[in-house]
N, C-alpha and C positions, 0 to 999 in steps of 0.2 A: 504493500500499500505506500503511495507517494506522500513524503513529508509535506506538512504545510507550514511555511515560516510565518512569524507573526508580521513581517513586511507585506505576505502575500494578502492577509486579511486585512490590513490597512489600506493598501490599494483598493481592496473590492469597497470597503466602508468609505473612504473618501471619494471614491467615485459616486456611490448611492447618497452620501451625506456630505456634499462638497464644504470643506472647511471655511472657503469664502462666504457661504452663507451665514455663518455665525455671527451675532450680535457683536458689537466692538466691546462690550463688557464681559463677554463669555469666555470660557476656557474649555477647548475641544481638543480631542485627539489623543495621544497617547500619554499616559501618566506614569506607567512604569512597566519596564519589559525592554528587552533586546530584540529589535526588530529582524536581527539575523537568525534568531533561534527557533526552533520548530515549536508549533502549537498542537496539543494533543485533543482540545476540546474547547467549545465557547459555552459560557453561560451568560444569559440576557436577562437584565433586570433594570429596572427603573433608578435605583438608589444602590450605591456600594455600601451596604452596611455590614456589621459582624456576622450576621446570621447568611445573609447572603454570600458573603467572602467563603464562609464555611462550607458552602455547597460547591464551590469551584475546585475541581480536581486539580492536583499537582501538574504543572506544565499546561495549565488551562488558561484561557482569557475570559475575563468579566467584560462583558460589553453592557456599560452603564449609560443610561439616559441623563442623568443629573451629573454634574461634576462633583468629586470628591473634594477638589481643592478650588473651589470658585472663586473664593476672595483670597487676598494676599495672605500668606504666610510665611513665619520668618523661622519655623522648625517643623519638621516631619519626625521628630524625636518619638520613639516607641514609647515614651510616657504620656503621650497624647493620643486622643481617641483616634483621630484619623492618622496619625503616624504609626500607631500600632497596626493598622490594616494594611499600610503601605510595607512596612517591616514583613508581617505574616506573608504577602505575597511575593515580595522579593525572595524570601528565605527559600520558598517553595517552587520557585520558577514559575510563577503566575504572573501574569501581565493584567493590566487595567487601561481601557479605552474608553473614551466619552465622545457620545454624539448627542449634542444638547440642541441650542438653536438651530444648528445646521441642518439637524434632522426634524426639526420644527417646520422649516422653511423648504426643505427638500419635496421633490415630487417623484414618488410617492413618500410621504412623510408621515408625522405624528398626528397631524390632523387628518389626513386619509385614512389612516388606521382606525381613529375613532368614527368616522363616518361609515367606514365598512361595517365596524362591530355593531353599530345602530342600524344597519340595513339601508344605508342612505347611497345614493348614486352622486357622486361629486362632479359638478359642472363647471366652478369656477374658483379662482383664489379669492379670499375674503380682502387679503392686504398685500397684493403682489408687490414682488420686487422686480426693478426695472430690469430688462433683458439686456445684460451686457454693461460696460463701463459707461459714464457718463460722456457724451460726446459735443464735440463742436462741429459747425458747419463753418468753412472757410471760403468766401466768394473773393477772387482776385481780379483786376483788372489789369491787363499786360500787354504790352506791344506782341501782335502776334508772331513775329519773328524770334520772341523770348518766350513763349508760353511753355515750350516744352522743357527749356532750362529750369523755369520756375515749378512745373509740375514735379521734375525729377527730383528738385532739392526738397521740396515738401513730402514726396513719397519716403525719401532716405530719412526725414526726421520723423517719420511714424505716421503720417497722412494717408487716406486713400485704402483703408482695410475696411472691409464690409464681409463679415463672415468668414469663410475661407477664401475669398478673393482679395487681392492686392491691386495697386496702382490704380483704384477705382475714381474717375473723375468725371465731370460733364464740363463742355465748353459750348459757346456760342459766339459769333463775332458780333463787334458793335464798333460804335465810334466813341472815343475819348475826348473830352476837351479839356483844356487848362490854360490858366495865364499865368507864366512865371512872374513873380514880383521881385521888387528890388532884393538883393542878397541871395536869392536863387541861383543854383548852377544846374540848370536844366539838362538831362542826358538828350532831350529832343527838343528843339525850338530855340527861342531866345527871348530874354527878357523882355517884358512890356508888349509882347506878341501873342496873340490867342492862337494856339495850335490845337490841331484836330489831328488825332493818330486812329489808324486801325489798330483796335484792340480785341483780344479775346475775354471774355467773363469765364473764368475757370473756378469750377466749385468741386468741392471734396470734403470729407468729413475725417475727423482726427479725435483720439482721445483726448478728455481736458487734461489729463496727466501730461499730454505732449505738446501742451498750447506754447511753453516758451521755446521749445526746439522747432515747432513748426513756424512759429513768427522768425526765429533767426534764420532758418533756410529760406524762408519765403524773401526775405530782405537780402540776403547773400546772393540770390540769383537774379532778382529783380533789378532792371536797369535805372528805375527811376531813384531820385534822389527822395522822393516821399511816395512810395508805393501806397495805391488806394487799395483798400480791402474792407470786407465787411467779416465780422467775427460773431456768429449767432450761436448761444447756448441752446442745444436740442432737448426735449424731452424725450425721454427714452421710452419705449412702448413697454408695457406691463408684460413679463414673462409667465411662465407657468410654475413659478416658485414662489414662495413667500408665506406668510404667517395665516393660518385660518384657512377654511374653505365654504363654500357654499354647495350645497347639496341638496337632492330632491327625494322625496319619499316615494315608494312605489305607488301608493294610493294615499290620498288626503285622509287624516283622521284629527279628531278633536284633541286639543292640547293635553287634556287629562289623560289621554289614551297613549299620547306621545309621550310623556314623562313616565307612564308606566313601561313603555318600550325602553326608555333610557335605563331605568332601574334593573329592567330584567336582563339588559345586554351587558352592564358592566359590572365588574365584581363588587360584592357587598363589602360597603365601609361604614363606620359608626358616623360619617357625616352624612352618608344617604345621598338622597336626591330630593332637591326642593326647588320650588318654582315659583315664578311670579308672572300672572297674566291670567285673563278671562279661560278657564277650564273649557268653555265650549268653543273657544276659538278653533277655527280649521288651520290644521298646519299640513302644508305641502312642501314648502320651499324652508330648508335649514341652514343657518350659519354654525358652524362649529369650530372649535378651538382648542386642542389639546392643552392642558396646564393653565395659568393665569391668563384669564383672557379680557379682563374689564379695559385693559387700554384700547380696545378695538371696538367700543361700543359706537362710536360715531360712523365706523365702516358697516357695523351690523344694521344701524338705523337706516342707511342709504342701500342696502342690498337686496331689499324687496323679500326678505326672509320673513316668516311669522314665529320663528322661535330661534333661540340662540344657546346651543350648548356649550358650556365650557367650566372651569374651576375658578376657585378663589375669588369669587364676586363679593367685593366690599359693599357695606352699607350705602355710603353716599353715594357713590357711581352708580350703583343699581338703582337707587331712589330716583337721581337725577334722569338716568335713563327712562324709567317707566312714567316720569313727569311729561317726557316728551315724544316718548315713542311708542308705537304698539307692538312692537317685537317683544315676546314673552322671554322671559330668562329662565334657563335650567341650569342649575349649578349643582357640581357634582364634586367628589374629592379629587384634589390635583393628581394624586397617585392613580386613581381610577381612569381618569381621562386620558392616562399616558400609558397606561398598561396594555393597551391594544399594540402599541408601537412594538413592544418586545416580541410579539408574535410575527410581525412584519418584518423586523431585522433578522430573526430566526428564520423564516422562510427564504430571505435574500441569500443568506449563507449557506443554507442547505441546498438550494437551486445551484448555487456556484461550485460549491465543494463537493456534494454528494456525500458518499459514506465514507470518503477519507477523513471528515471531520465531524464527529458528533456535536450538536447543538442543542441545549436545553433552555427552556425558559424557566427561571427560578419560580417557585410556588410561594415564596416569601413575601408576605404582604408589607411592604416598607411604610405604607401611609403611617406618619407618625400619630395619628388620633387613632387610639385603640380601646378607649374606654366609653361604652354608651350610656346614658341616662336611663333612669327607669322611670 
């Protein structure tokens, strides 16, 4: 049986849950482990707790959704709770890898898994991330005989890329007019005389990050003392990744029945399932967000959904939402909303590695709320 290295697993996980999708405050990726060493099993869980770590066999990988070391630390001493887990993993050749907000935004990701668990069909991203890096559109006016040199200089500086294509531009001929004033040193024409020049209008896009380089390339190749150009910041179209999903029910049902559907579909917790809205409201279109989702209430209100399933809804945001929106709120435990992702990630690894790598979903309920009132 072929050996699976940790780096092989990392490649698959980062392709499915790209680190670039993680929020700036997040901590994702490999926490401990040697990428060159073999991995004999994978255990998937929402949280890396002591009980979960105890289930991970020697030389196994724990794939966790929540980061163990999210906030800054200055020690992983074995005398600390989290440091003890790190030491326990390293001693037995076990590894820890985290896919958090990158798994939230990926497609499919955490909210897709939640929608699937509820029997919903995803149709849109609730809060999409722009497809690709932010772009500028450059429009340059240059004498026709110098247009190719300017295009080449801008291409060399990083402009003109669209998907898998490079050196992309568009040109149209026209006539430029200018009047050189005192102090000017015109490349064409004379001071005090209006000049008309056959020029090309050259257009192309470039990443915002390459703005200075493209401007320098343009100026270096342009014959004019003062090149004329427009720089337009573009709005990137939404992609198929981002936080939350909008989904539809197979058949419309009353809110009360939908809440019962949510309760039956997700693992039981002491938090339970609570809802705010008219029980008789017909639900056919649903917004979902695995994990804490009250930051998306504005998007939910504009989504056309009749209900929103998420976790950690706080009193004041929920109250303000209900004052201005008819979208019902369905609040579940944070852990329960993200647990379906464990099965999604396990299926991904099983499909890729087959029988060469045993993959298990931990049955430990890591929801911190564990006592129910009587």
